[in-house]
N, C-alpha and C positions, 0 to 999 in steps of 0.2 A: 496330467503330468506337469510338474512345475518346471519352468525354464527361467534362466536368467541370462541377460545379454551382457557380454563383456568384450570390448574391442571387436565387435562384429561377429563373434562366435557364440554359439548357444551351448549351454551346459545343462544337462538334464539330470534331474534327481533320480537316483537309482533304487531307493527303498526307504523304509521308515527310519533307519539309522541316519540316513542323509537328511531327512526332514527334521530330525531332532537336534541337529547341530546348528548352533547360531551361525549366521552368515559371516560375522566377524567376531573376534574376541577369543576368550579363553574360558574354559569350564573347569571348575574344581569339584570333584565328587568326594564327599567325606562319608565313608562307611561308618555306621554307628551300631554298637551293641549295648542296648539299654536293659538287657535281661536282669541285671542286678538291682534295678529300681523296683522296690517292693510294691509301691502303689501304682505301678505301670499297668495299663490296660491296652488292648488293641486300639490304635488310633491316637495314643498318647503323643502329644506334640512337643518337640524340643526345638530350641533355636540354636543355630550355628552362626557364629560371628567370626569374620576374619578381619585382621588389622594389618595393613601394610607398613612398610618402613617409615612412611610419612604420617602414620597415625590414622589414615582413612579407613573407615569401617564399611563392611559389606555383610549382609546377613540374609538368612533364609530359614525356613522352618521345615521340619520333616516329621511325618507321622510314622511311628514305629509300628510294626506288625505284632501279632500275638506273641511271637517268639522274642520280641524286643529289638529286632534288627530293622534298619532302614538306611537310606542313603540321602544325604543332603547334597543338593546340586546348586553351586553358586556360579554366577556368570560374571565375567569381567570384560569390559570393553577393550582393555589393553593388558599386556603381559604384566601380572601383578608383582613379580619378583618374590622375595621372601615374605612369607605370611605367618602370623600367629593365628592359631585357630582355637576358638573358645566354644564350648557347648554348655548350654544352661536351660533354665526354664523358659518356656515360650512366652510367658507374660512379663519377662524382664526386658528392659530397654537394651539396645545394643551397648550403650555406655555402661550400664549396670553390669552386664555380663563380663565385660573386660575387667571389672573390679571384684567380681565374685570368686570364691574358691570353687572352680569348676573342674571337670574332667577334660 
């Protein structure tokens, strides 16, 4: 069982959901439905890019299932504020995706 020490007290992890949470920071989950992509196959990877108000980029990839659905999970060290979210091909760079006509 995982424990962390803070100000002399112990905090215990209570389950898998607790272990999945980052110790600090924020998580953005972006649900995707790629069922309209004709060339899609199970495991098809898409890239999700976020851009904050200062222009900083953060990205992750997601593999969609047979039905075309998947969830991209992006982690931020600090509260990101307002974000623009782009979805595009996995082989494009973060900068390219922000300039593409994407969904």
